[in-house]
GUBA-920713 format. One record per atom (N, C-alpha, C, O): residue in one letter; x, y, z. Coordinates in steps of 0.05 Angstrom, whole numbers, plus 32768, in hexadecimal, padded with zeros to 4 digits. Example, Ala and Ser with C-alpha at 12.3 -4.5 7.8 and 13.67 -1.06 7.14 Angstrom:
% GUBA-920713
A81087F8E809CA80F67FA6809CA81087FBE809CA811D7FBE80A9S81017FD3808ES81117FEB808FS81028001809DS810C801780A1
***
This chain:
% GUBA-920713
X7B6A7F7D7CF6X7B597F947CF4X7B637FA77CDEX7B7B7FA57CD7X7B527FB87CD4X7B597FCB7CC0X7B667FE37CCEX7B5F7FEB7CE4X7B7A7FEF7CC0X7B8780077CCAX7B9280177CB3X7B9A800D7C9EX7B9480327CB7X7B9F80447CA4X7BBC80497CACX7BC280537CC2X7BCF80407C9BX7BEB80407CA3X7BFC80517C90X7BF980507C77X7C0E80607C9CX7C22806E7C8CX7C3A805C7C8BX7C4780567C9FX7C4180537C73X7C56803F7C70X7C6F80497C63X7C85803E7C67X7C6D805F7C53X7C8480687C43X7C8880867C47X7C7480957C4CX7CA0808F7C44X7CA780AC7C46X7CA380BA7C2CX7CB580C47C1FX7C8980B97C24X7C8080C57C0BX7C6280C97C0DX7C5680BE7C1FX7C5680D87BFBX7C3980DC7BFDX7C2A80C27BFCX7C3180AF7BEEX7C1480C17C0CX7C0280AA7C0BX7BFF809C7C26X7C0D80A27C39X7BEC808A7C27X7BE680797C3EX7BDF805D7C33X7BDB805A7C1BX7BDC804A7C45X7BD280307C3EX7BBE80277C53X7BC0802D7C6BX7BA980197C4AX7B96800D7C5CX7B9D7FEF7C5DX7B9B7FE17C49X7BA57FE67C75X7BB07FCB7C78X7BA17FBB7C8DX7B937FC67C9EX7BA47FA17C8BX7B9B7F8F7CA1X7BB37F8C7CB4X7BC87F837CABX7BAF7F947CCDX7BC47F927CE1X7BBB7F837CF9X7BA37F7E7CFCX7BCE7F7B7D0AX7BC77F6C7D22X7BB97F7E7D36X7BBE7F957D38X7BA77F727D45X7B9B7F807D5CX7BB07F867D70X7BC27F757D75X7BB07F9E7D7DX7BC47FA47D91X7BC07F947DAAX7BA97F8F7DB3X7BD57F8C7DB7X7BD47F7E7DD1X7BCF7F927DE7X7BD47FAA7DE3X7BC57F897DFDX7BBE7F9B7E14X7BCE7F937E2CX7BCB7F7C7E36X7BDF7FA57E37X7BEE7F9F7E4FX7BDE7FA77E68X7BC77FAF7E66X7BEA7FA37E7FX7BDC7FA87E98X7BD37FC57E9CX7BBF7FCA7EA9X7BE27FD87E90X7BDB7FF47E93X7BCE80007E7AX7BCB80187E78X7BC57FEE7E68X7BB97FF87E4FX7B9B7FF47E4EX7B907FE67E5EX7B8F80027E3BX7B737FFD7E34X7B717FF97E16X7B8180047E07X7B5E7FEA7E0DX7B587FE67DF1X7B3E7FF47DEAX7B2A7FF07DF8X7B3F80057DD6X7B2980167DCFX7B1F800E7DB3X7B2E800C7DA0X7B0580097DB1X7AF980067D97X7AF480227D8CX7AE480317D97X7B0180297D76X7AFF80447D6BX7AE480477D5DX7ADD80387D4BX7AD5805B7D66X7ABA80607D5AX7ABC80767D46X7AAF80757D31X7ACC808A7D4BX7AD080A07D38X7AEC80AB7D3BX7AF580AF7D52X7AF980B07D25X7B1480BD7D25X7B1480D27D0FX7B0D80CC7CF8X7B1D80EA7D16X7B1C81007D03X7B3881057CF7X7B4C81027D04X7B38810E7CDEX7B5181137CD0X7B5A81307CD6X7B4C81437CD1X7B7281327CE1X7B7E814C7CE8X7B8E81577CD1X7B9581487CBEX7B9381717CD1X7BA4817D7CBDX7BBF81717CBDX7BCC816E7CA7X7BCA81697CD4X7BE4815D7CD5X7BE381417CC8X7BF781397CBCX7BCD81337CCAX7BCA81197CBCX7BCC811E7C9DX7BD7810E7C8FX7BC081347C94X7BC1813A7C78X7BDD81417C70X7BE681397C5AX7BEC814F7C81X7C0881557C7BX7C18813B7C79X7C2981387C67X7C1381287C8BX7C21810E7C8AX7C1981007C70X7C2A80F37C63X7C0081017C69X7BF780F47C50X7C0680FF7C38X7C0F80F07C27X7C08811A7C38X7C1681277C21X7C3581247C24X7C4381297C11X7C3E811E7C3CX7C5A811C7C44X7C6881377C3FX7C7C81397C31X7C5D814C7C4CX7C6981667C4CX7C8081677C60X7C8181557C71X7C91817B7C5FX7CA8817C7C72X7C9F817D7C8FX7C8881847C95X7CB281757CA1X7CAF81767CBEX7CA2815D7CCAX7C9A815D7CE2X7C9F81487CBAX7C95812F7CC5X7CA981187CC1X7CA281007CC4X7CC1811F7CBAX7CD6810B7CB4X7CDD80F97CCCX7CE780E37CC9X7CD781037CE4X7CDE80F57CFDX7CCB80DE7D03X7CD180CE7D14X7CB580DC7CF4X7CA280C77CFBX7CAD80AB7CF6X7CBA80A67CE2X7CA980987D09X7CB2807C7D05X7C9D806E7CF4X7C86806C7CFBX7CA580647CDDX7C9380567CCCX7C9980387CCBX7CB180307CCEX7C8580277CC7X7C69802D7CC4X7C5B80357CDEX7C63802C7CF3X7C4580457CDCX7C36804C7CF3X7C1980517CEBX7C14805C7CD6X7C0780487CFDX7BEA804D7CF8X7BE5806B7CFFX7BEC80747D15X7BD980797CEDX7BD380957CF1X7BBA809A7D03X7BAC80877D0AX7BB580B37D0AX7B9D80BA7D18X7BA180C07D35X7BAA80AF7D45X7B9A80D97D3DX7B9D80E17D5AX7B8480EF7D65X7B8380F67D7CX7B7080F47D54X7B5781007D5DX7B4280EA7D5CX7B3B80E17D47X7B3880E27D74X7B2680CB7D74X7B1480CB7D8CX7B1880D97DA0X7B0080BA7D8BX7AEF80B27DA2X7AE680967D9EX7AE3808D7D87X7AE380877DB3X7ADB806B7DB1X7AD1805F7DCBX7ACD806D7DDEX7ACE80457DCAX7AC480367DE1X7AD980237DECX7AE680147DDDX7ADC80237E06X7AEF80107E13X7AE47FF47E11X7ACE7FEF7E1AX7AF47FE17E07X7AEC7FC67E04X7AFD7FB27E14X7AF57F9B7E18X7B147FBC7E1EX7B257FAB7E2FX7B367FBD7E40X7B407FD27E37X7B3B7FB57E59X7B4C7FC47E6BX7B617FB27E77X7B5B7F9A7E7CX7B797FBD7E7CX7B8E7FAD7E89X7B887FA97EA6X7B777FB67EB2X7B977F977EB2X7B937F8F7ECEX7B977FA67EE2X7B8A7FA67EF7X7BA77FB97EDBX7BAD7FCF7EEDX7B9D7FE97EE7X7BA27FFE7EF3X7B8A7FE77ED5X7B7A7FFE7ECDX7B6180007EDEX7B517FEC7EDFX7B5C80177EEAX7B43801A7EFAX7B3580347EF4X7B1F80397EFFX7B4080457EE2X7B34805F7EDDX7B1E805E7EC8X7B0D80707EC6X7B1E80497EB7X7B0980457EA3X7B0180277EA4X7B1080167EAEX7AE980227E99X7ADF80077E98X7AD580007E7DX7AD080127E6CX7AD37FE67E77X7AC77FDD7E5EX7AAC7FEA7E5AX7A9B7FEA7E6CX7AA77FF57E43X7A8E80027E3DX7A8F80217E3EX7A7E802E7E33X7AA3802C7E4BX7AA680497E4DX7AAD80547E31X7ABD80487E22X7AA1806B7E2BX7AA980797E13X7ABE808E7E1BX7ABA809C7E2FX7AD3808F7E0BX7AE980A17E13X7AF680AF7DFBX7AF280A77DE4X7B0480C47E01X7B1880CF7DEEX7B3180D27DFFX7B3180CF7E17X7B4780DA7DF1X7B6080DC7E00X7B7480EE7DF2X7B7380F27DD9X7B8580FA7E02X7B9B810A7DF6X7BAD80F77DE5X7BB480E17DEEX7BB380FF7DCDX7BC580EE7DBDX7BE280EF7DC6X7BF180DC7DC0X7BEA81047DD4X7C0481047DE0X7C0380F67DFBX7BFD81027E0FX7C0980DC7DFBX7C0580CC7E13X7C1D80CE7E25X7C3480C77E1CX7C1A80D67E3EX7C3080D87E51X7C3B80BC7E58X7C2D80A87E58X7C5580BC7E5EX7C6280A27E64X7C5B80977E7FX7C5C807F7E84X7C5580A97E92X7C4E80A17EAEX7C67809C7EBFX7C6480957ED6X7C7F80A07EB4X7C97809A7EC3X7CAA80B17EC7X7CB980B27EDAX7CAA80C57EB5X7CBD80DB7EB7X7CB680ED7ECEX7CA180EA7EDBX7CC781017ED4X7CC381127EEBX7CA981227EE9X7C9A81247EFDX7CA2812C7ED1X7C8A813B7ECEX7C71812A7ED4X7C5F81337EE2X7C7181127ECAX7C5A81007ED0X7C5980FA7EEEX7C4380F97EF9X7C7080F67EFAX7C7080EF7F17X7C6681057F29X7C5B81007F3EX7C69811E7F20X7C6081357F31X7C45813F7F28X7C3D81557F30X7C3781307F17X7C1C81377F10X7C19814B7EF9X7C0581597EF8X7C2D814C7EE8X7C2C815E7ED0X7C30814E7EB7X7C4481527EA9X7C1E813B7EB1X7C22812A7E99X7C2281397E7FX7C2D812F7E6BX7C1681517E7EX7C1681617E65X7C32816A7E5EX7C3781727E47X7C45816A7E71X7C6181727E6CX7C73815A7E69X7C8C815D7E6AX7C6881427E66X7C7881297E64X7C8E812C7E4FX7C8981347E38X7CA681247E56X7CBD81267E44X7CBF810D7E32X7CCF810D7E1FX7CAF80F87E38X7CB080E07E28X7C9580DA7E1BX7C8E80C37E18X7C8780EF7E14X7C6C80EC7E0AX7C6B80DB7DF0X7C7C80DE7DDFX7C5780CA7DEFX7C5380B97DD8X7C3C80C57DC7X7C2680C87DD0X7C4280CC7DAEX7C2E80D97D9DX7C1F80C57D8DX7C2980B97D79X7C0580C07D94X7BF480AE7D85X7BF180B87D68X7BEC80CF7D64X7BF380A67D56X7BEF80AC7D3AX7C0580BA7D2CX7C0480BF7D14X7C1B80C07D3AX7C3280CD7D2EX7C4B80BD7D36X7C5A80B47D25X7C5080BB7D50X7C6780AC7D5AX7C60808F7D62X7C72807F7D65X7C47808A7D65X7C3E806E7D6BX7C23806A7D5EX7C16807D7D55X7C1A80517D5DX7C01804A7D4FX7BE980597D5AX7BE6805B7D72X7BD980637D47X7BC380757D4FX7BA880697D4AX7BA380517D4BX7B95807B7D45X7B7880757D47X7B6A80707D2CX7B52806A7D2CX7B7980717D16X7B6C806A7CFCX7B6D804C7CF9X7B7980417CE7X7B5F803E7D0BX7B5E80217D0CX7B4580197D1AX7B3780297D26X7B3F80007D19X7B267FF67D26X7B2A7FF67D45X7B167FFB7D53X7B427FF17D4EX7B477FF17D6BX7B6180007D70X7B7380017D60X7B63800C7D88X7B7A801C7D91X7B8180147DADX7B7080137DBFX7B9B80107DB2X7BA5800B7DCDX7BB180257DD7X7BC280327DCAX7BA9802D7DF0X7BB680447DFCX7BBC803D7E19X7BAF802C7E25X7BD0804B7E24X7BD780477E40X7BC480587E52X7BC180707E4DX7BB8804B7E66X7BA6805A7E77X7BB5806F7E87X7BCC806B7E8EX7BA880867E8CX7BB4809B7E9BX7BA380B47E9BX7B8B80B27E94X7BAE80CA7EA4X7B9F80E37EA6X7B9780EE7E8CX7B8781017E8BX7BA080E37E76X7B9A80ED7E5BX7B8180E17E4FX7B7B80E77E38X7B7380D17E5EX7B5A80C47E54X7B4280D27E60X7B4280D87E78X7B2E80D87E50X7B1780E77E59X7AFD80D87E51X7AF880D27E3AX7AED80D27E65X7AD280C67E60X7AC080DB7E53X7AC280F37E59X7AAF80D27E41X7A9D80E47E33X7A8280E57E41X7A7780D17E4AX7A7680FD7E44X7A5B80FF7E4FX7A4780F07E3DX7A4C80EE7E25X7A3280E77E49X7A1E80D87E3AX7A1280E87E23X7A0A80DD7E0FX7A1081037E27X7A0281147E13X7A1681207DFFX7A0F81337DF1X7A2E81157DFDX7A41811E7DE9X7A4581087DD5X7A4E80F27DDCX7A3E810D7DBCX7A4080F87DA8X7A5D80F27DA1X7A6F81047DA3X7A6380DA7D98X7A7E80D17D95X7A8C80DF7D7EX7AA480E47D7FX7A7E80E57D68X7A8B80F27D52X7A95810E7D5AX7AAB81167D54X7A84811D7D68X7A8C81377D72X7AA581347D85X7AB881437D83X7AA481207D96X7AB9811C7DA9X7AD481167D9CX7AE9811B7DA7X7AD3810B7D83X7AEC81057D75X7AFB811E7D6DX7B12811D7D65X7AEE81357D6FX7AFA814F7D68X7B04815E7D81X7B0B81757D80X7B0581507D98X7B0E815D7DB0X7B2A81677DAEX7B30817D7DB7X7B3C81577DA3X7B58815F7DA1X7B5C81797D92X7B6A818A7D9DX7B52817C7D7AX7B5681967D6CX7B4981AD7D7BX7B5381C47D7BX7B3281A97D89X7B2681BE7D99X7B3981C67DAFX7B3B81DE7DB6X7B4781B37DBBX7B5B81B97DD0X7B7281CA7DC5X7B7B81DD7DD2X7B7B81C47DADX7B8F81D57DA0X7B8681F27D9EX7B9582047DA3X7B6D81F57D96X7B6282107D93X7B5F821E7DAEX7B6582357DB0X7B56820F7DC2X7B52821C7DDCX7B6D82267DE7X7B6E823C7DF2X7B8282187DE3X7B9D82217DECX7BA4823B7DDDX7BAD824E7DEAX7B9E823D7DC3X7BA582557DB4X7B94826C7DBDX7B9F82827DC0X7B7A82687DC2X7B69827E7DCAX7B7182877DE7X7B70829F7DEDX7B7882747DF8X7B82827B7E13X7B9A828D7E11X7B9C82A17E1FX7BAD82867DFFX7BC682957DFDX7BC182B17DF2X7BD082C47DF6X7BAB82B47DE3X7BA582CF7DD8X7B9B82E27DEDX7B9C82FA7DE9X7B9182D77E03X7B8682E77E19X7B7082FA7E0FX7B6E83117E17X7B5F82EF7DFDX7B4982FF7DF1X7B37830B7E07X7B3282FF7E1CX7B2E83247E01X7B1B83317E12X7B0183357E03X7B0183387DEBX7AEB83357E12X7AD083377E05X7ACF83507DF4X7AD883667DFCX7AC5834D7DDBX7AC283637DC9X7AD983687DB6X7AD783797DA5X7AF0835A7DBAX7B07835E7DA8X7B0183547D8CX7AF183437D87X7B1083617D79X7B0D835A7D5DX7B2283457D55X7B3983477D5DX7B1983317D45X7B2B831B7D3FX7B2883127D22X7B1583187D15X7B3C83037D19X7B3B82F57CFFX7B4682D97D02X7B5882D47D12X7B3B82C77CF2X7B4582AC7CF1X7B4D82A77CD4X7B3D82A87CC2X7B6782A27CCFX7B71829D7CB4X7B73827F7CAFX7B8382717CBBX7B6182767C9EX7B5F82597C98X7B46824D7CA4X7B43824B7CBCX7B3382457C92X7B19823A7C9CX7B18821C7C9DX7B0382107C99X7B30820F7CA2X7B3081F37CA6X7B2581EC7CC1X7B1A81FD7CCFX7B2781D37CCAX7B1C81CB7CE4X7B2681DC7CFBX7B1681E37D0CX7B4081E17CFDX7B4B81F27D12X7B3F820E7D11X7B3782197D25X7B3E82197CF9X7B3382337CF6X7B1582357CFEX7B0D82487D0AX7B0682217CF6X7AE982207CFCX7AE4821D7D1AX7AD182287D25X7AF6820E7D27X7AF4820B7D45X7AFC82257D52X7AF0822E7D66X7B1182327D47X7B1A824C7D53X7B0482607D51X7AFF826F7D64X7AF782627D3AX7AE082747D37X7ACC82707D4DX7AC382837D59X7AC582577D53X7AB082527D67X7AB982597D83X7AA982637D93X7AD282537D89X7ADC82597DA4X7ADE82787DA7X7AD882827DBDX7AE682867D93X7AE782A37D94X7ACB82AF7D99X7AC882C17DA9X7AB782A47D8BX7A9B82AD7D90X7A9382A87DACX7A8682B87DBAX7A9A828F7DB6X7A9282887DD2X7AA1829A7DE6X7A97829F7DFCX7AB982A47DDFX7AC982B47DF1X7AC082D27DF0X7ACB82E27DFFX7AAD82D87DDEX7AA382F47DDEX7AB083067DCAX7AAF831E7DCDX7ABD82FB7DB5X7AC9830D7DA1X7AB4831F7D94X7A9E83167D8FX7ABB83387D90X7AA8834B7D84X7AA683487D66X7A92834F7D5BX7ABB833D7D5AX7ABB83397D3DX7ACD83217D37X7AE3831F7D42X7AC4830F7D27X7AD482F87D1EX7AD382F87CFFX7ABE82F27CF3X7AEA82FD7CF2X7AED82FB7CD5X7AFA82E07CD0X7B0D82D87CDDX7AEF82D17CBDX7AFC82B77CB5X7B0482BA7C97X7AF482C17C86X7B1D82B47C92X7B2882B87C77X7B31829D7C6BX7B3C828C7C79X7B2D829B7C51X7B3582837C42X7B3882897C25X7B3482A07C1CX7B4082767C15X7B4382797BF8X7B2A82707BE9X7B1782667BF6X7B2B82727BCFX7B1482687BBFX7B10824A7BC3X7AFA82407BC2X7B26823B7BC7X7B24821F7BCCX7B1682187BE6X7B0D82027BEBX7B14822C7BF8X7B0782287C12X7AEA82307C13X7ADF82337C29X7ADD82347BFCX7AC282407BFCX7AAF822F7C0DX7A9F823B7C1CX7AB082157C0CX7A9E82047C1CX7AA482097C3AX7A91820A7C4AX7ABD820B7C41X7AC482107C5CX7ABC822C7C66X7AB3822F7C7CX7ABE823F7C55X7AB5825A7C5CX7A97825B7C60X7A8D82697C71X7A88824B7C51X7A6B82487C55X7A65823D7C70X7A5382467C7EX7A7582287C78X7A71821D7C93X7A7882317CA8X7A6B82337CBDX7A8D82427CA3X7A9482577CB6X7A7D826A7CBBX7A7882727CD1X7A6F82717CA5X7A5882837CA8X7A4282757CB9X7A3582827CC9X7A3E825B7CB4X7A2A824C7CC3X7A31824B7CE1X7A1F824B7CF2X7A4A824B7CE7X7A5382487D02X7A5682637D10X7A5F82657D27X7A4F82797D02X7A4E82937D10X7A6382A77D08X7A6582BC7D15X7A7382A27CF3X7A8682B77CEBX7A7882D17CE4X7A6482D07CD6X7A8282E77CEEX7A7683017CE7X7A7B83097CCBX7A6A83147CBEX7A9383027CC1X7A9B83097CA5X7AAC82F27C9BX7ABE82E97CAAX7AA982EA7C82X7ABB82D87C75X7AC882E67C5EX7ABB82F67C50X7AE282E17C59X7AF182EE7C44X7AFE82DA7C32X7B0D82C87C3CX7AF982DB7C18X7B0882CB7C05X7B2082DC7BFCX7B1E82F07BEFX7B3882D37C05X7B5082E37C01X7B5882E47BE3X7B6882F57BDCX7B4D82D27BD3X7B5282D37BB6X7B4382EA7BA9X7B4A82F27B92X7B2E82F47BB6X7B1D83087BAAX7B1C83237BBAX7B1483377BAFX7B2583227BD3X7B24833A7BE4X7B3E833F7BF1X7B4E832D7BF5X7B4383587BF8X7B5B83607C07X7B55835B7C24X7B47836A7C32X7B6183457C2FX7B5C833D7C4AX7B6583527C5FX7B5583597C71X7B7D835D7C5CX7B8683717C6FX7B76838A7C6DX7B6F83967C82X7B6F83927C55X7B5E83AA7C52X7B4383A67C5FX7B3883B87C6CX7B37838E7C5CX7B1E83887C68X7B2083887C87X7B0E83937C94X7B36837D7C91X7B3A837D7CAEX7B3C83997CB8X7B3183A07CCDX7B4A83AA7CAAX7B4D83C67CB3X7B3283D57CB2X7B2C83E47CC5X7B2383D07C9DX7B0983DD7C9BX7AF683D47CB1X7AE983E57CBEX7AF583BA7CB7X7AE283B17CCBX7AEB83B77CE8X7ADA83B67CFAX7B0583BC7CECX7B0E83C17D07X7B1183DF7D0DX7B1A83E67D22X7B0883F07CFAX7B08840C7D00X7B1E841B7CF1X7B2284337CF5X7B2D840D7CE0X7B41841A7CCFX7B5684297CDFX7B62841E7CF2X7B5B84427CD7X7B7084527CE4X7B6B84577D01X7B7E845D7D10X7B5284567D0AX7B4D845B7D26X7B5984467D38X7B62844C7D4FX7B5A842D7D2FX7B6584177D3FX7B7E840A7D33X7B8E83FF7D41X7B7F840C7D19X7B9784027D0CX7B9883E47D08X7BAD83D87D02X7B8183D67D0CX7B8083B97D07X7B7183AA7D1CX7B6583B67D2EX7B7183907D19X7B63837F7D2BX7B72837B7D45X7B8A83807D47X7B6483727D5AX7B72836C7D73X7B8183527D71X7B9883507D7BX7B76833D7D64X7B8183237D63X7B7E83167D48X7B6983197D3BX7B9283087D3FX7B9082F87D26X7B9B82DC7D2CX7BB182D97D37X7B8C82C87D24X7B9482AC7D28X7B9A829F7D0EX7B89829D7CFCX7BB382977D0AX7BBC828A7CF1X7BB8826C7CF4X7BC6825F7D03X7BA482627CE5X7B9D82457CE6X7B9E82377CCCX7B9482217CC9X7BAB82447CB8X7BAB82387C9DX7BC482277C98X7BC382147C88X7BDA822D7CA6X7BF3821F7CA0X7C01822A7C89X7C16821F7C80X7BF882417C7EX7C05824E7C67X7C1782637C72X7C0E82767C7FX7C3182617C6CX7C4482757C77X7C3D82927C71X7C4282A47C81X7C3182977C59X7C2982B27C52X7C1482BE7C65X7C1382D67C69X7C0482AC7C70X7BEF82B57C82X7BFA82C07C9CX7BEE82D07CAAX7C1282B67CA4X7C1F82C07CBCX7C2582DE7CB9X7C2082EE7CCBX7C3082E67CA2X7C3583027C9CX7C1B83127C9DX7C1B83287CA8X7C0683077C90X7BED83157C90X7BE283197CACX7BD7832E7CB3X7BE483047CBDX7BDA83067CD8X7BE8831C7CE7X7BDA832B7CF6X7C02831F7CE4X7C1083347CF2X7C08834F7CE7X7C0483627CF6X7C0583527CCDX7BFE836B7CC0X7BE283757CC7X7BDD838D7CC7X7BD083637CCDX7BB4836C7CD1X7BAD83727CEEX7B97837C7CF3X7BBF836E7D01X7BB983757D1CX7BC383917D23X7BD7839A7D17X7BB6839D7D35X7BBC83B97D3EX7BD683BA7D4DX7BE083A57D55X7BE183D27D52X7BF883D47D64X7BF083C87D7FX7BDC83CF7D8BX7C0183B77D89X7BFB83A97DA2X7BEA83907D9EX7BE483827DB2X7BE2838A7D85X7BD283737D7FX7BE383597D7FX7BFB835A7D81X7BD583437D7CX7BE283297D7EX7BDB83177D66X7BC483167D5DX7BEF830A7D5BX7BEB82F57D46X7BF182DB7D53X7C0782D67D5CX7BDD82C97D54X7BE182AF7D61X7BE2829A7D4BX7BD182977D3BX7BF8828A7D4BX7BFD82777D37X7BF6825B7D40X7C0082517D54X7BE2824E7D32X7BD982337D39X7BE182207D23X7BE782087D29X7BE282297D0BX7BE882177CF4X7C04820D7CF5X7C16821A7D00X7C0981F57CE8X7C2381EA7CE5X7C2C81F17CC8X7C1F81EA7CB5X7C4381FF7CC6X7C4C820A7CADX7C6281FA7CA1X7C7581F27CAFX7C6081F47C87X7C7581E37C7AX7C8F81F27C73X7CA381E67C6CX7C8E820D7C77X7CA6821D7C70X7CA682367C83X7C91823D7C8EX7CBC82437C86X7CBD825B7C97X7CAC82717C8CX7CA682727C74X7CA382837C9DX7C92829A7C96X7CA382B37C98X7CB582B57CA8X7C9B82C77C89X7CA782E27C8BX7C9882F27C9FX7C8082F67C9CX7CA582FB7CB4X7C98830A7CC9X7CA483277CC9X7CBC832A7CCBX7C93833B7CC7X7C9D83577CC7X7CA6835F7CE3X7C97836B7CF2X7CBF83597CE9X7CC9835D7D04X7CCA837A7D0DX7CC583807D24X7CD0838C7CFBX7CD183A97D02X7CB583B27D0BX7CB283C17D1EX7CA183A87CFCX7C8583AF7D04X7C7F83A47D1FX7C7183B17D2FX7C88838C7D25X7C8483807D40X7C8F83927D55X7C8383977D6AX7CA8839B7D51X7CB583AB7D65X7CA883C77D68X7CA183CF7D7EX7CA583D57D52X7C9B83F07D53X7C7E83F27D5BX7C7584077D66X7C6E83DE7D55X7C5283DE7D5CX7C4B83CB7D73X7C3483C77D7AX7C5F83C07D80X7C5C83AF7D98X7C4883997D93X7C3783937DA4X7C49838D7D7BX7C3883767D75X7C45835C7D80X7C5D835C7D86X7C3583487D83X7C3F832E7D8DX7C3883187D7AX7C2283177D6EX7C4A83057D77X7C4582EC7D68X7C4782D57D7DX7C5C82D27D8AX7C3282C57D7FX7C3082B07D93X7C2C82957D86X7C1982927D76X7C3D82827D8CX7C3982677D82X7C2982577D96X7C2E82587DAEX7C1582497D8CX7C03823A7D9EX7C04821C7D96X7BFF82157D7FX7C09820C7DAAX7C0B81EF7DA4X7C0681DF7DBEX7C0E81E77DD4X7BF881C97DBBX7BF481B87DD2X7BDD81BF7DE4X7BCC81D17DDDX7BDB81B27DFBX7BC581B57E0DX7BCB81A67E27X7BE081997E29X7BB981A87E3AX7BBC81987E53X7BA0818C7E5AX7B8D81917E4CX7B9F817D7E6FX7B87816F7E77X7B7081827E7CX7B59817D7E76X7B7681997E88X7B6181AD7E8FX7B5481B77E75X7B3C81BB7E74X7B6481BC7E60X7B5981C57E47X7B4881AF7E3BX7B3381B57E2FX7B4F81967E3EX7B3F81807E33X7B2381807E41X7B0F817C7E34X7B2381847E5AX7B0981847E69X7AF8819B7E5FX7ADF81997E5CX7B0481B27E5AX7AF581C97E50X7AEA81C47E34X7AD481CC7E2EX7AFA81B77E23X7AF281B17E08X7ADA819F7E08X7AC681A37DF9X7ADA818A7E18X7AC481787E1AX7AAB81877E24X7A9581817E1AX7AAE81997E36X7A9781A97E40X7A8C81BB7E2AX7A7381BD7E28X7A9D81C77E1AX7A9381D87E04X7A8381C87DEFX7A6F81D17DE5X7A8D81B07DE9X7A7E819F7DD6X7A6481957DE3X7A4F81957DD6X7A64818E7DFCX7A4D81837E09X7A3781977E0CX7A1F81917E09X7A3E81B07E11X7A2A81C57E14X7A2181D17DF9X7A0E81E17DF8X7A2F81CA7DE4X7A2881D57DCAX7A3381F17DC4X7A2D81FD7DB0X7A4581FA7DD6X7A5282147DD1X7A6482137DB8X7A6782267DAAX7A6F81FB7DB3X7A7E81F67D9BX7A7181DE7D8DX7A6B81CA7D9AX7A6C81E07D73X7A5F81CB7D64X7A7181BE7D50X7A7F81CC7D40X7A7181A47D50X7A8181957D3CX7A71818D7D24X7A7C818A7D0EX7A5781897D27X7A46817F7D12X7A49818C7CF7X7A4D817F7CE3X7A4781A77CF6X7A4981B57CDCX7A6581B17CCFX7A6881B57CB7X7A7981AB7CDFX7A9481A87CD5X7A99818C7CC8X7AAA81897CB7X7A8981787CD0X7A8E815D7CC7X7A81815A7CABX7A6881577CA9X7A91815B7C96X7A87815A7C7BX7A89813E7C6EX7A7B81397C5BX7A9A812D7C79X7A9F81137C6EX7AA080FE7C84X7AAF81017C97X7A9280E87C80X7A9480D07C92X7A9A80B87C81X7A8B80B17C6FX7AB180AC7C86X7ABB80967C74X7AC5807F7C84X7ACF80837C9BX7AC280667C7AX7ACF804F7C87X7AED80507C83X7AF7805F7C71X7AFC80417C93X7B1980407C90X7B2280397C74X7B3680437C6AX7B1380287C67X7B1A801E7C4CX7B1980357C37X7B2580327C22X7B0C804B7C3EX7B0A80627C2CX7B1A807A7C36X7B1580907C2FX7B2D80747C48X7B3D808A7C54X7B4B809B7C3FX7B4C80B37C41X7B56808E7C2AX7B64809C7C16X7B5280B17C08X7B5C80C77C02X7B3980AA7C04X7B2680BE7BF8X7B2380D67C0AX7B2280ED7C01X7B2280D17C24X7B1F80E77C37X7B3780F97C37X7B3581117C38X7B4F80ED7C36X7B6780FD7C36X7B69810D7C1CX7B7081257C1DX7B6381017C06X7B6481107BEDX7B5081277BECX7B57813D7BE2X7B3881237BF7X7B2581397BF9X7B2F814F7C0BX7B2A81677C05X7B3C81487C20X7B47815C7C32X7B5E816C7C24X7B5F81847C28X7B6E815E7C15X7B83816C7C06X7B7781807BF3X7B8281967BF0X7B6181797BE7X7B54818C7BD4X7B4281A07BE2X7B3681B17BD6X7B42819F7BFDX7B3281B17C0EX7B1481B07C07X7B0681C47C08X7B0B81987C01X7AEF81947BFCX7AE1818D7C17X7AC8818A7C17X7AF0818A7C2CX7AE581817C45X7AE981977C5AX7AF981A97C56X7ADA81957C70X7AE181A37C88X7AEE818F7C9BX7B0681917CA2X7ADE817B7CA3X7AE981657CB4X7AE1814B7CA9X7AC981467CA3X7AF481397CA7X7AF0811D7C9EX7AF0810C7CB7X7B03810C7CC6X7ADB80FC7CBAX7AD980E97CD0X7ADC80CD7CC4X7ACD80C57CB2X7AEF80BD7CCFX7AF180A17CC7X7AE280917CDCX7AE780947CF4X7AD1807F7CD3X7ABF80707CE4X7AC580527CE0X7ABA80467CCEX7AD780477CF1X7ADD802B7CEDX7AC680187CEEX7AC980007CEB
***
């Protein structure tokens, strides 16, 4: 079968012919119908810092949806023909956390597409367990392939403890930022500003289509000044919440600077270098910086419901659909920020 493989500790990927994965008694074999390219996949493609721990070679891809085509002898939770998606952090089923019903805290988690072979392939083997989710009949498979990044966003918005009517900003109009925008609107945000650079103009246009109240090109406008103006300026002193989704360390500083005293900066992006945080401002103005990462099964069920009801839309975000053999083109377009979401369709 064809697969997108990271083979070397340097920029690039290879599309190779690899063996079909075998299926054990506790495994299922999934025919991948759609797999989406994550920002972390792009980091791996570029070979930026903080991915040195990956065992190579490895098939990339952790955001996916597909159809079950084979089940192991001990599997009874899904059947051949079921459409599914799954958490890429697969619990081992043996550690203490798994044994007491908390697989999201598994200490031996297997990371699909990073620590083990993933979904940028024609077929994927995964271990059956609580991390597999059947798809409703009225949820299309391409949309379902974006469930994982939506879960990342839901965790971040949960941690922000947003209240209806609060003012917010999303820094970075990539896939995570565009999903954050939609979840904030669904949560009742009174204002959502989405910021990006000139290279993000296509993404900012999609942000407007998805309901952003204001978009800001930071190369042409003063983002913090705009945030102060729209949030009431001196009367409030800034926004209630700012979500850093760009992965640019400079945006962390901006996120802290644009929130009011007592406001929160929530960090979702993965940053290649440390950020400068104005700690005195944090102390004197009682601001908070919150790191958001991961999810649990309950969040996955909520994400599927948001997609199924149309409260969150993936369609406008999907700008490229490519076969596995053209994966490199998709990665290069993502590097140039010509895409919002790239879907690989085996």
